[in-house]
Backbone as CSV, one residue per row, in Angstrom:
resi,resn,N_x,N_y,N_z,CA_x,CA_y,CA_z,C_x,C_y,C_z
1,MET,101.444,113.495,127.760,100.824,114.558,126.633,100.017,113.763,125.645
2,VAL,100.418,112.624,125.347,99.481,111.768,124.468,98.100,111.371,125.032
3,ALA,98.184,111.188,126.341,97.029,110.968,127.045,95.920,112.196,127.215
4,ASP,96.694,113.278,127.337,96.039,114.609,127.210,95.221,114.848,125.865
5,ALA,95.935,114.478,124.893,95.516,114.624,123.464,94.170,113.773,123.354
6,TYR,94.304,112.523,123.787,93.135,111.556,123.820,92.009,112.047,124.542
7,ASP,92.382,112.543,125.826,91.255,112.892,126.675,90.477,114.060,126.187
8,GLU,91.242,115.160,125.763,90.600,116.301,125.126,89.743,116.092,124.008
9,THR,90.233,115.139,123.124,89.473,114.829,121.916,88.140,114.029,122.360
10,VAL,88.271,113.014,123.260,87.103,112.339,123.710,86.181,113.169,124.399
11,SER,86.593,114.128,125.233,85.780,114.959,125.837,84.753,115.962,125.038
12,GLU,85.607,116.587,123.949,85.054,117.206,123.026,83.967,116.415,122.040
13,ALA,84.282,115.242,121.654,83.386,114.259,120.903,82.210,114.123,121.709
14,ILE,82.221,113.784,123.009,81.115,113.372,123.836,80.241,114.683,124.142
15,ALA,80.859,115.848,124.216,80.115,117.098,124.372,79.257,117.424,123.018
16,GLN,79.877,116.857,122.079,79.190,117.264,120.701,77.989,116.086,120.419
17,GLY,77.812,115.148,121.485,76.953,114.247,121.422,77.220,112.868,120.780
18,ARG,78.540,112.729,120.305,79.058,111.419,119.651,78.939,110.333,120.668
19,ALA,78.608,109.080,120.380,78.699,107.850,121.313,80.161,107.798,121.918
20,ALA,80.271,106.961,123.001,81.529,106.909,123.596,82.418,106.000,122.574
21,GLU,82.002,105.041,121.872,82.771,104.294,121.055,83.396,105.277,119.829
22,VAL,82.640,106.015,119.372,83.115,106.940,118.210,83.953,108.062,118.881
23,ALA,83.736,108.455,119.982,84.574,109.400,120.683,86.002,108.518,121.048
24,HIS,86.083,107.486,121.457,87.277,106.769,121.578,88.011,106.569,120.270
25,LYS,87.364,106.192,119.192,88.107,106.195,118.000,88.734,107.351,117.569
26,GLU,88.001,108.503,117.862,88.474,109.755,117.653,89.612,110.090,118.473
27,GLY,89.612,109.748,119.445,90.627,110.046,120.547,91.817,109.413,120.290
28,ILE,91.800,108.023,119.969,92.925,107.213,119.521,93.442,107.849,118.219
29,THR,92.817,108.201,117.409,93.208,108.874,116.120,94.019,110.149,116.502
30,ALA,93.543,111.117,117.377,94.162,112.305,117.525,95.475,112.162,118.383
31,ALA,95.340,111.115,119.309,96.601,110.765,120.128,97.699,110.308,119.149
32,ALA,97.429,109.397,118.210,98.234,108.802,117.437,98.856,109.856,116.456
33,MET,98.143,110.820,115.913,98.572,111.821,115.075,99.576,112.761,115.938
34,PHE,99.297,113.004,117.188,100.174,113.764,118.102,101.301,113.225,118.321
35,PHE,101.173,111.825,118.498,102.572,111.096,118.845,103.329,110.888,117.586
36,ALA,102.815,110.773,116.447,103.649,110.583,115.254,104.075,111.991,114.981
37,SER,103.749,113.107,115.131,104.272,114.375,114.907,105.347,114.714,115.966
38,MET,105.336,114.220,117.284,106.233,114.381,118.204,107.567,113.551,118.017
39,THR,107.295,112.222,117.487,108.334,111.353,117.363,108.884,111.031,116.100
40,GLY,108.278,111.304,114.951,108.519,111.085,113.615,108.335,109.561,113.133
41,VAL,107.712,108.889,114.016,107.391,107.503,113.543,106.090,107.504,112.517
42,GLN,106.047,106.556,111.727,104.858,106.321,110.870,103.545,106.245,111.592
43,ASP,102.598,106.687,110.872,101.078,106.661,111.478,100.729,105.302,112.029
44,ALA,100.908,104.348,111.360,100.394,102.861,111.670,101.273,102.457,113.075
45,ALA,102.627,102.785,113.013,103.364,102.585,114.205,102.908,103.424,115.512
46,ALA,102.533,104.672,115.104,102.046,105.503,116.229,100.668,104.972,116.857
47,ARG,99.932,104.598,115.949,98.383,104.114,116.458,98.761,102.888,117.249
48,THR,99.642,102.109,116.943,99.881,100.762,117.660,100.492,101.217,118.964
49,GLU,101.224,102.159,119.092,101.894,102.387,120.395,100.691,103.224,121.188
50,VAL,99.762,103.937,120.680,98.841,104.520,121.371,97.742,103.613,121.781
51,GLU,97.258,102.726,121.144,96.461,101.508,121.319,96.997,100.691,122.611
52,ALA,98.236,100.531,122.579,98.837,99.755,123.756,98.895,100.540,124.974
53,LEU,98.557,101.682,125.020,98.403,102.463,126.363,97.085,102.096,127.042
54,GLY,96.164,101.424,126.379,94.967,101.131,126.924,94.066,102.363,127.257
55,LEU,94.048,103.348,126.575,93.205,104.538,126.947,91.757,104.102,126.739
56,SER,90.949,104.840,127.726,89.501,104.510,127.408,88.694,105.676,127.789
57,PRO,87.635,106.169,127.347,86.764,107.213,127.646,86.411,107.005,129.438
58,HIS,86.334,108.275,130.029,86.028,108.028,131.444,84.417,108.154,131.680
């Protein structure tokens, strides 16, 4: 579900004309927020966990 949150955000950002790098950053942020809300971990820890997944725009 974390990857889904990332993918949806990236797709929306790219569809709105944002560069892949910007879309990736937005996707990481959205996925981290989702992860934090589901697990109760702090935002910084959630971001670290999401970044460790190695997600990237397709």
